[in-house]
C-alpha positions, 0 to 999 in steps of 0.5 A: 603478772604485776598485779597482786590479785592476778598473781594470786588467782594465777597461782591458785588456778594454773600454778604450773603456768606461773612457775613456767613463766617465772622460770622462763622470764628470770631463768639464767644459767639453769637453762630456764628451770627454776630449781634443781627439782624442776631441772631433774624432772624436766630434764628426764621428761617426767613432767605432769601438768595439773590444773586442780588443788589436789591430784592423784597418781597410781602406784604399782605394787610388787606381786611378791612381798613379805608378810609381817608376823604378829605372833607365834606359838609353839606347843601352845606357848608364845615363842621367846628368843630362846625357844627351839621352835619346831624341833622334832618335826613339831608344828609352829603356829604363826599369826600373820597380817594377810591371807597371802599363802596357801597350803604347801607354800614354802616360806623363808624367814628373815634369815633365808637359811630357815624355811618352813612349809605351810600345812593346810589352809589358815583360819582367821583370828580377828584381823589376823590369819593363823598358819600351821607350819613345819620346818621344811627340811624335815630333820628332827634336830632342826629348829627355828631360832626364836628371834626369827619368830618375834612380832615384826619379823617377816616371812616371804614365799619361796615356792611350794612343795606338794606330796604325791596324790594330793590335790592341794596347791598354793594360791596365786596372789593378785595385787592392784594399783593403789592411789596416792594423793597430794595437795598443792601449796600456794606460796607467796612473797611480797617485796617493796621498792621505793620510788626513789630506788628505781633511779638510785645507782649502785657502785657495783654493776649486775650483769645479765648472763644472757644478754651481757648487759650491765645494770647499776640500778638499785631496783634491778638488784632488789628484784634479783634478791627477791626472786633468788630468795623466792626460789630458795623458799620454793626449793626448801618447801619442795623438799622439807614440807610436811602435809597438814591435809587429813585423810578425808581431804579436810584441813584444820589450819585456817588463814585469816580469811577463814579458808583452809591453808593446804600444805602438800607433802615435800619430797622427803615425806613422800619417800616410803619407809621401805625406801630409806636406808640407814648406815654408819659409814656411807660407801659406794656399795651401799648406794649401788645396792640401794639403787638396785633394790629401788629399780629391781623389777621396775627398770630394765638393765639398760634403763638403770640410769640415776642422777644423784644430788650431793650438794656443792661439796659432794 
């Protein structure tokens, strides 16, 4: 581990072993874990060992999901914010992203007080699917506010309702896992200590918290400073780094030797947009609702235990 070439080879071929060895050798009060992220995953037992520059993992997709509206028309015209769509039991046409609903499906809009029923099977228009829907309550005075039918709004399945003597029925949707991929980032730091520094004495002692031994050598202090800075850089990289790998696995960023410089996604970039919340004033209720949404249909009621990192003054 003292030769630069050996460290380089080890970092590229078995990076997880290098991190483990360094953490074990130089770990102090953190119980052997180098960073808070290592402590979190190691403490919860969610550690995955990899031995290649890139890796994949499966992500389960929830069976129930909302479908985005791309366009809506009523009486042959585009729906505006002032349109009273569907009044007098008239049909509404919705252009949706997926063929996700069957005949008789009852759909909720972004405001669940407004519900519509699918009439007949959809037809395809380019990459979109056109559904004909009627307001589910059947009241001739009811209508759907145009704001709920604008592009970007969504509809989701509530249930289905079938008339007597009909053979129609809603469809069952099957979702498969999809894979996500990330790449290892090789990070390295060089520090120099002169020959005289090994015997240069400091006025302030540095104590090893494990053994209790004290050192007055300048070289020991310099090594500690270098390793502390190293782990700070690793921690920032694990959180804030943005990937530069193309979808086909290629990398446009090249090093001085012409080889690609792979940069993997940090923690923040890996968080899906749907798993982010924006707020004006942070409250405990916001955190509770957010954590419940994240764990719904994923964790059992007795398994919902969370660890929150707030910073030093949290």
